KOLDREN-730024 format. One record per residue (C-alpha): residue number from 1; y, z, x. Coordinates in nm, 3 decimals, always signed. Each point is the difference from the previous one (the first is absolute). Layout:
N
SITE     k         y         z         x
SITE   NUM         Y         Z         X
...
This chain:
409
SITE     k         y         z         x
SITE     1    +0.000    +0.000    +0.000
SITE     2    +0.254    -0.106    +0.257
SITE     3    +0.315    -0.110    -0.176
SITE     4    +0.146    -0.131    +0.328
SITE     5    +0.027    -0.319    +0.201
SITE     6    -0.255    -0.277    +0.056
SITE     7    -0.118    -0.249    +0.263
SITE     8    +0.188    -0.083    +0.319
SITE     9    +0.272    +0.256    -0.063
SITE    10    -0.262    +0.273    -0.034
SITE    11    -0.169    -0.103    +0.326
SITE    12    +0.330    -0.005    +0.188
SITE    13    +0.091    +0.340    -0.139
SITE    14    -0.341    +0.141    +0.093
SITE    15    +0.030    -0.113    +0.362
SITE    16    +0.375    +0.017    +0.064
SITE    17    +0.135    +0.229    -0.271
SITE    18    +0.255    +0.269    +0.085
SITE    19    +0.129    +0.306    -0.183
SITE    20    +0.259    -0.226    -0.164
SITE    21    -0.291    -0.151    -0.194
SITE    22    -0.080    +0.327    -0.178
SITE    23    +0.044    -0.025    -0.377
SITE    24    +0.314    +0.120    -0.173
SITE    25    -0.060    +0.362    -0.110
SITE    26    +0.206    -0.066    -0.313
SITE    27    -0.292    -0.209    -0.129
SITE    28    -0.190    +0.325    -0.059
SITE    29    +0.019    +0.091    -0.367
SITE    30    +0.223    +0.306    -0.068
SITE    31    +0.149    -0.004    +0.353
SITE    32    +0.356    -0.016    -0.137
SITE    33    -0.068    +0.283    -0.242
SITE    34    -0.165    +0.218    +0.267
SITE    35    +0.280    -0.054    +0.250
SITE    36    +0.278    +0.084    -0.244
SITE    37    -0.184    +0.317    -0.114
SITE    38    -0.056    +0.109    +0.362
SITE    39    +0.352    -0.083    +0.120
SITE    40    +0.141    +0.203    -0.288
SITE    41    -0.235    +0.289    +0.088
SITE    42    +0.114    -0.008    +0.363
SITE    43    +0.369    -0.015    -0.097
SITE    44    -0.021    +0.291    -0.243
SITE    45    -0.209    +0.215    +0.235
SITE    46    -0.306    +0.015    -0.224
SITE    47    -0.314    +0.163    +0.138
SITE    48    -0.253    -0.275    +0.078
SITE    49    -0.370    +0.058    +0.069
SITE    50    -0.216    -0.274    +0.151
SITE    51    -0.365    +0.020    -0.108
SITE    52    -0.238    -0.188    +0.230
SITE    53    -0.373    -0.024    +0.053
SITE    54    -0.235    +0.145    +0.262
SITE    55    -0.111    -0.322    +0.173
SITE    56    +0.171    -0.203    +0.271
SITE    57    +0.190    -0.215    -0.252
SITE    58    +0.119    +0.309    -0.186
SITE    59    +0.108    +0.174    +0.321
SITE    60    +0.188    -0.306    +0.129
SITE    61    +0.174    -0.069    -0.331
SITE    62    +0.103    +0.367    -0.034
SITE    63    +0.136    -0.011    +0.356
SITE    64    +0.198    -0.321    -0.063
SITE    65    +0.160    +0.139    -0.316
SITE    66    +0.075    +0.342    +0.153
SITE    67    +0.173    -0.160    +0.299
SITE    68    +0.204    -0.220    -0.230
SITE    69    +0.117    +0.271    -0.239
SITE    70    +0.085    +0.236    +0.285
SITE    71    +0.202    -0.283    +0.156
SITE    72    +0.184    -0.041    -0.331
SITE    73    +0.076    +0.373    -0.001
SITE    74    -0.213    +0.088    -0.305
SITE    75    -0.142    +0.334    -0.104
SITE    76    -0.361    -0.112    +0.052
SITE    77    -0.345    +0.147    +0.067
SITE    78    -0.361    -0.112    -0.048
SITE    79    -0.339    +0.091    -0.140
SITE    80    -0.339    -0.149    +0.089
SITE    81    -0.298    +0.100    -0.215
SITE    82    -0.300    +0.169    +0.159
SITE    83    -0.300    -0.236    -0.006
SITE    84    -0.250    +0.261    -0.112
SITE    85    +0.211    +0.245    -0.203
SITE    86    +0.227    -0.255    -0.172
SITE    87    -0.183    -0.331    +0.029
SITE    88    +0.174    -0.336    +0.013
SITE    89    +0.356    -0.052    -0.124
SITE    90    +0.263    +0.209    -0.170
SITE    91    -0.151    +0.267    -0.227
SITE    92    +0.134    +0.245    -0.258
SITE    93    +0.026    +0.289    +0.248
SITE    94    +0.226    -0.209    +0.227
SITE    95    +0.227    -0.067    -0.301
SITE    96    +0.000    +0.370    -0.098
SITE    97    +0.090    +0.099    +0.356
SITE    98    +0.280    -0.258    +0.016
SITE    99    +0.140    +0.133    -0.326
SITE   100    -0.015    +0.358    +0.132
SITE   101    +0.179    -0.111    +0.318
SITE   102    +0.282    -0.163    -0.194
SITE   103    -0.090    -0.356    +0.104
SITE   104    +0.201    -0.256    -0.200
SITE   105    -0.146    -0.328    +0.130
SITE   106    -0.363    -0.072    +0.085
SITE   107    -0.065    -0.307    +0.215
SITE   108    -0.366    -0.096    +0.051
SITE   109    -0.139    -0.222    +0.273
SITE   110    -0.350    -0.149    +0.029
SITE   111    -0.088    +0.163    -0.336
SITE   112    +0.128    +0.048    -0.352
SITE   113    -0.091    -0.321    -0.182
SITE   114    -0.282    +0.178    -0.187
SITE   115    +0.179    +0.338    -0.039
SITE   116    +0.076    -0.047    -0.369
SITE   117    -0.027    +0.361    -0.119
SITE   118    +0.157    +0.143    +0.315
SITE   119    +0.309    -0.218    -0.043
SITE   120    +0.018    +0.096    -0.369
SITE   121    +0.003    +0.366    +0.106
SITE   122    +0.277    -0.060    +0.256
SITE   123    +0.207    -0.181    -0.264
SITE   124    -0.054    +0.292    -0.239
SITE   125    +0.153    +0.225    +0.266
SITE   126    +0.298    -0.236    +0.019
SITE   127    -0.079    -0.140    +0.346
SITE   128    +0.075    -0.353    +0.110
SITE   129    -0.311    -0.177    +0.133
SITE   130    -0.011    -0.308    +0.224
SITE   131    -0.346    -0.138    +0.082
SITE   132    -0.071    -0.216    +0.304
SITE   133    -0.365    -0.101    +0.030
SITE   134    -0.225    -0.296    +0.080
SITE   135    -0.319    +0.093    -0.185
SITE   136    -0.149    -0.189    -0.295
SITE   137    +0.174    +0.067    -0.332
SITE   138    -0.227    +0.181    -0.250
SITE   139    -0.085    -0.201    -0.311
SITE   140    -0.018    +0.116    -0.359
SITE   141    -0.222    -0.274    -0.136
SITE   142    +0.179    -0.318    +0.114
SITE   143    +0.341    +0.165    +0.028
SITE   144    +0.140    +0.168    +0.311
SITE   145    +0.054    +0.373    -0.039
SITE   146    +0.315    +0.081    +0.199
SITE   147    +0.113    +0.363    +0.039
SITE   148    +0.329    +0.084    -0.181
SITE   149    +0.197    +0.034    +0.325
SITE   150    +0.366    -0.098    +0.039
SITE   151    -0.094    -0.277    +0.243
SITE   152    -0.342    -0.133    +0.106
SITE   153    -0.026    -0.215    +0.312
SITE   154    -0.352    -0.137    +0.047
SITE   155    -0.059    -0.366    +0.090
SITE   156    -0.331    +0.005    -0.191
SITE   157    +0.182    +0.016    -0.335
SITE   158    -0.068    -0.323    -0.189
SITE   159    +0.369    -0.072    -0.057
SITE   160    +0.113    +0.077    +0.354
SITE   161    +0.130    -0.325    +0.155
SITE   162    -0.065    +0.114    +0.360
SITE   163    -0.174    -0.290    +0.182
SITE   164    -0.260    +0.204    +0.194
SITE   165    -0.149    +0.297    -0.188
SITE   166    -0.243    +0.099    +0.279
SITE   167    +0.236    +0.238    +0.184
SITE   168    -0.076    +0.367    +0.066
SITE   169    +0.189    +0.303    -0.133
SITE   170    +0.200    +0.044    +0.320
SITE   171    +0.126    -0.361    -0.018
SITE   172    +0.114    +0.059    -0.360
SITE   173    +0.186    +0.312    +0.124
SITE   174    +0.135    -0.199    +0.297
SITE   175    +0.140    -0.267    -0.236
SITE   176    +0.169    +0.269    -0.209
SITE   177    +0.165    +0.142    +0.313
SITE   178    +0.119    -0.350    +0.097
SITE   179    +0.200    -0.023    -0.321
SITE   180    +0.123    +0.362    +0.011
SITE   181    +0.127    -0.045    +0.355
SITE   182    +0.171    -0.329    -0.084
SITE   183    +0.175    +0.161    -0.301
SITE   184    +0.111    +0.297    +0.207
SITE   185    +0.118    -0.204    +0.300
SITE   186    -0.263    +0.137    +0.241
SITE   187    -0.045    -0.255    +0.283
SITE   188    -0.311    -0.219    -0.041
SITE   189    -0.119    +0.107    +0.347
SITE   190    -0.070    +0.347    -0.140
SITE   191    -0.222    -0.152    -0.267
SITE   192    -0.185    -0.202    +0.266
SITE   193    -0.051    +0.328    +0.188
SITE   194    -0.254    +0.096    -0.269
SITE   195    -0.197    -0.327    +0.024
SITE   196    -0.289    +0.136    +0.207
SITE   197    -0.089    +0.247    -0.277
SITE   198    -0.025    -0.280    -0.255
SITE   199    -0.225    -0.187    +0.248
SITE   200    -0.225    +0.301    +0.075
SITE   201    -0.048    +0.063    -0.372
SITE   202    -0.079    -0.367    -0.068
SITE   203    -0.283    +0.003    +0.254
SITE   204    -0.114    +0.354    -0.081
SITE   205    -0.020    -0.068    -0.374
SITE   206    -0.204    -0.317    +0.070
SITE   207    +0.239    -0.253    -0.153
SITE   208    -0.060    -0.372    +0.052
SITE   209    +0.176    -0.106    +0.321
SITE   210    +0.143    -0.310    -0.167
SITE   211    +0.342    -0.113    -0.113
SITE   212    +0.263    +0.274    +0.019
SITE   213    -0.250    +0.260    +0.125
SITE   214    -0.073    -0.210    +0.306
SITE   215    +0.370    -0.013    +0.089
SITE   216    +0.050    +0.373    -0.051
SITE   217    -0.302    +0.082    +0.218
SITE   218    +0.080    -0.260    +0.268
SITE   219    +0.353    +0.132    +0.056
SITE   220    -0.082    +0.361    -0.082
SITE   221    -0.268    +0.022    +0.271
SITE   222    +0.247    -0.137    +0.257
SITE   223    +0.255    +0.256    -0.111
SITE   224    -0.230    +0.300    +0.059
SITE   225    +0.061    -0.051    +0.373
SITE   226    +0.365    +0.097    -0.044
SITE   227    -0.051    +0.247    -0.287
SITE   228    +0.247    +0.287    -0.020
SITE   229    -0.269    +0.216    -0.161
SITE   230    -0.130    +0.263    +0.243
SITE   231    -0.308    +0.081    -0.210
SITE   232    -0.121    -0.358    -0.017
SITE   233    +0.062    -0.046    +0.374
SITE   234    -0.198    +0.316    +0.087
SITE   235    -0.290    -0.087    -0.230
SITE   236    -0.031    -0.339    +0.172
SITE   237    +0.011    +0.165    +0.345
SITE   238    -0.257    +0.268    -0.089
SITE   239    -0.240    -0.276    -0.105
SITE   240    +0.052    -0.169    +0.340
SITE   241    +0.140    -0.320    -0.152
SITE   242    +0.268    -0.223    +0.151
SITE   243    +0.292    +0.031    -0.241
SITE   244    +0.132    -0.346    +0.092
SITE   245    -0.328    -0.176    -0.077
SITE   246    -0.124    +0.136    -0.327
SITE   247    -0.206    -0.220    -0.231
SITE   248    -0.092    +0.041    -0.366
SITE   249    -0.338    +0.125    +0.130
SITE   250    +0.165    +0.298    +0.174
SITE   251    +0.186    +0.092    -0.318
SITE   252    -0.306    -0.045    -0.224
SITE   253    -0.255    +0.178    +0.217
SITE   254    +0.188    +0.243    +0.226
SITE   255    +0.350    +0.096    -0.119
SITE   256    -0.069    -0.039    -0.373
SITE   257    -0.303    +0.229    -0.009
SITE   258    +0.201    +0.271    +0.182
SITE   259    +0.280    -0.026    -0.258
SITE   260    -0.263    +0.010    -0.278
SITE   261    -0.199    +0.290    +0.147
SITE   262    +0.257    +0.261    -0.099
SITE   263    -0.024    -0.096    -0.367
SITE   264    -0.380    -0.005    +0.017
SITE   265    -0.077    +0.331    +0.169
SITE   266    +0.318    +0.208    -0.022
SITE   267    +0.325    -0.134    -0.146
SITE   268    +0.183    -0.331    +0.021
SITE   269    +0.309    +0.207    +0.075
SITE   270    -0.123    +0.039    +0.361
SITE   271    +0.049    -0.375    +0.057
SITE   272    +0.334    -0.005    -0.183
SITE   273    +0.125    +0.303    +0.195
SITE   274    -0.097    -0.172    +0.325
SITE   275    +0.209    -0.305    -0.094
SITE   276    +0.296    +0.213    -0.113
SITE   277    -0.002    +0.250    +0.290
SITE   278    +0.254    -0.047    +0.283
SITE   279    -0.105    +0.278    +0.240
SITE   280    -0.238    -0.160    +0.257
SITE   281    -0.217    +0.313    +0.041
SITE   282    -0.055    +0.035    -0.372
SITE   283    -0.062    -0.374    -0.034
SITE   284    -0.259    +0.018    +0.278
SITE   285    -0.181    +0.285    -0.175
SITE   286    -0.009    -0.187    -0.331
SITE   287    -0.122    -0.322    +0.168
SITE   288    -0.277    +0.201    +0.172
SITE   289    -0.095    +0.155    -0.333
SITE   290    -0.028    -0.342    -0.169
SITE   291    -0.209    -0.140    +0.285
SITE   292    -0.232    +0.304    -0.013
SITE   293    -0.030    -0.021    -0.380
SITE   294    -0.098    -0.365    +0.037
SITE   295    -0.264    +0.084    +0.263
SITE   296    -0.148    +0.261    -0.236
SITE   297    +0.015    -0.256    -0.282
SITE   298    -0.191    -0.253    +0.216
SITE   299    -0.281    +0.251    +0.072
SITE   300    -0.026    +0.099    -0.367
SITE   301    -0.005    -0.367    -0.104
SITE   302    -0.279    -0.087    +0.247
SITE   303    -0.212    +0.291    -0.127
SITE   304    +0.055    -0.101    -0.365
SITE   305    -0.076    -0.364    +0.075
SITE   306    -0.333    +0.089    +0.164
SITE   307    -0.102    +0.222    -0.294
SITE   308    +0.099    -0.267    -0.254
SITE   309    -0.198    -0.275    +0.175
SITE   310    -0.307    +0.225    +0.022
SITE   311    +0.026    +0.082    -0.370
SITE   312    +0.016    -0.369    -0.096
SITE   313    -0.290    -0.092    +0.229
SITE   314    -0.218    +0.275    -0.148
SITE   315    +0.078    -0.036    -0.371
SITE   316    +0.223    -0.288    -0.105
SITE   317    -0.087    -0.311    +0.202
SITE   318    -0.075    -0.204    -0.313
SITE   319    +0.331    +0.087    -0.175
SITE   320    +0.264    -0.271    -0.038
SITE   321    +0.282    +0.257    -0.017
SITE   322    -0.033    +0.296    +0.238
SITE   323    +0.089    +0.349    -0.126
SITE   324    -0.035    +0.274    +0.261
SITE   325    +0.068    +0.371    -0.060
SITE   326    +0.108    +0.196    +0.310
SITE   327    +0.088    +0.344    -0.141
SITE   328    +0.125    +0.146    +0.330
SITE   329    +0.207    -0.300    +0.108
SITE   330    +0.381    +0.044    +0.007
SITE   331    +0.121    -0.182    -0.311
SITE   332    +0.280    -0.181    +0.182
SITE   333    -0.261    -0.186    +0.210
SITE   334    -0.202    -0.139    -0.292
SITE   335    +0.191    -0.330    +0.000
SITE   336    -0.042    -0.060    +0.373
SITE   337    -0.373    +0.075    -0.018
SITE   338    -0.038    -0.223    -0.308
SITE   339    +0.161    -0.280    +0.203
SITE   340    -0.249    +0.054    +0.284
SITE   341    -0.294    -0.006    -0.245
SITE   342    +0.126    -0.325    -0.150
SITE   343    +0.021    -0.153    +0.350
SITE   344    -0.345    +0.125    +0.093
SITE   345    -0.188    -0.109    -0.315
SITE   346    +0.237    -0.273    -0.133
SITE   347    -0.007    +0.165    -0.342
SITE   348    +0.267    +0.166    -0.217
SITE   349    -0.012    +0.370    +0.096
SITE   350    +0.113    +0.329    -0.153
SITE   351    +0.008    +0.327    +0.193
SITE   352    +0.031    +0.318    -0.208
SITE   353    +0.078    +0.350    +0.131
SITE   354    +0.014    +0.346    -0.158
SITE   355    +0.351    +0.075    -0.126
SITE   356    +0.149    +0.318    -0.148
SITE   357    -0.072    -0.084    -0.366
SITE   358    -0.230    -0.303    +0.016
SITE   359    -0.135    -0.254    +0.246
SITE   360    +0.263    -0.238    +0.136
SITE   361    -0.042    -0.325    +0.181
SITE   362    +0.117    -0.339    +0.116
SITE   363    -0.153    -0.344    -0.011
SITE   364    +0.041    -0.312    +0.215
SITE   365    -0.114    -0.336    -0.128
SITE   366    -0.100    -0.351    +0.103
SITE   367    +0.170    -0.319    -0.128
SITE   368    -0.279    -0.066    -0.253
SITE   369    +0.039    +0.334    -0.182
SITE   370    +0.312    +0.108    -0.193
SITE   371    -0.017    +0.373    +0.056
SITE   372    +0.266    +0.109    -0.247
SITE   373    -0.167    -0.197    -0.282
SITE   374    -0.335    +0.148    +0.102
SITE   375    +0.146    +0.349    -0.052
SITE   376    +0.160    -0.098    -0.333
SITE   377    -0.349    -0.081    -0.128
SITE   378    -0.126    +0.355    +0.074
SITE   379    +0.330    +0.177    -0.071
SITE   380    -0.167    +0.232    -0.255
SITE   381    -0.172    +0.172    +0.296
SITE   382    +0.319    +0.047    +0.202
SITE   383    +0.252    +0.283    -0.010
SITE   384    +0.267    -0.223    +0.156
SITE   385    +0.012    -0.330    +0.187
SITE   386    +0.228    -0.276    +0.125
SITE   387    +0.002    -0.287    +0.244
SITE   388    -0.006    -0.368    +0.088
SITE   389    -0.265    -0.274    +0.021
SITE   390    -0.081    +0.107    +0.360
SITE   391    +0.048    +0.379    -0.007
SITE   392    +0.000    +0.288    -0.245
SITE   393    +0.014    +0.377    -0.035
SITE   394    -0.169    +0.222    -0.257
SITE   395    -0.092    +0.350    -0.116
SITE   396    -0.335    +0.068    -0.169
SITE   397    -0.210    +0.302    -0.097
SITE   398    -0.277    +0.058    +0.257
SITE   399    -0.260    -0.004    -0.279
SITE   400    +0.103    -0.358    -0.089
SITE   401    -0.036    -0.153    +0.348
SITE   402    -0.358    -0.122    -0.045
SITE   403    +0.084    -0.161    -0.335
SITE   404    +0.312    -0.156    +0.158
SITE   405    -0.218    -0.157    +0.273
SITE   406    -0.258    -0.118    -0.253
SITE   407    +0.254    -0.166    -0.228
SITE   408    +0.198    -0.167    +0.276
SITE   409    -0.324    -0.155    +0.117
């Protein structure tokens, strides 16, 4: 669904494109509305809270927006949900807390498009809500179900004229900042100073490296060499990488997993604090902590992968869809292990772990199997679920796991 250019022009842009070829941010639906709401909030000194997500895209988009609103002199802070306690996206308790703290404007990034009830609650409390997201829009039958926010920027909306909807949450946030800075007379150089975070998020959130994404990553990787961010520089050094020769591989498999490890095993705020911190000693400590968390994560993943493969080889070799229950596995690693199972057996794979209330898990699919539709067909067994054709997440009662496996197969 690329609404962009064709043929020779596309080839030339792919090979020789520059940052001048990025699409006009004003093509994003609701951009004008969002910018006027936010400019007014800045001018009148309203209390703004940015609500991000716990993965690399969420951390980078939160960072981009925080930097921007601090630069504009706003009264701004942030909240990132806890993966295990809160789960994905903005939830009611985050709204309640914002209300208690006297927050007047909530600005989401990398989440919010499916937060219908949460936005209703915020509106009931009289808050202004601006959503910036890049996830699929929930459907109510054929019709899109958009939360009742004051502005909703998400290129996946059917009536959004943006030419390339496959951008990550941090790029959506980056585009918003581009317009805010232009309106407020902040030099464009300062906007370009945030480019590497849009690039890191694009690779880390596994976006297609085509079209606009390719340009952002191509120039963003080059820019890391001269980054003004101490945390990013130290994290690269501690992983023994050459900061002037980073490839998408280094972001995807070395730097990205470190930035993600905080949100998996402790809190995503560790990574955000590292990026925000100025004091070199404190930055160094936080970078060490992220690297150590990622090393622990690697060991735990390897152990889980071995157990999962053994389980399949003993019991489930004839299944078309693999469902493995690893009660002791850390629930934040289920998706990674499901991905390894899929690679190993070339079958759609679910890995379930023991959660607080019920079993929780993640699935990773193959091209031939639409995972989200597969879950819709057994939704009566599930406490909660969501996802895409290639990946999904779910909660299920432990007693229903065997039936879940049987019916999927």
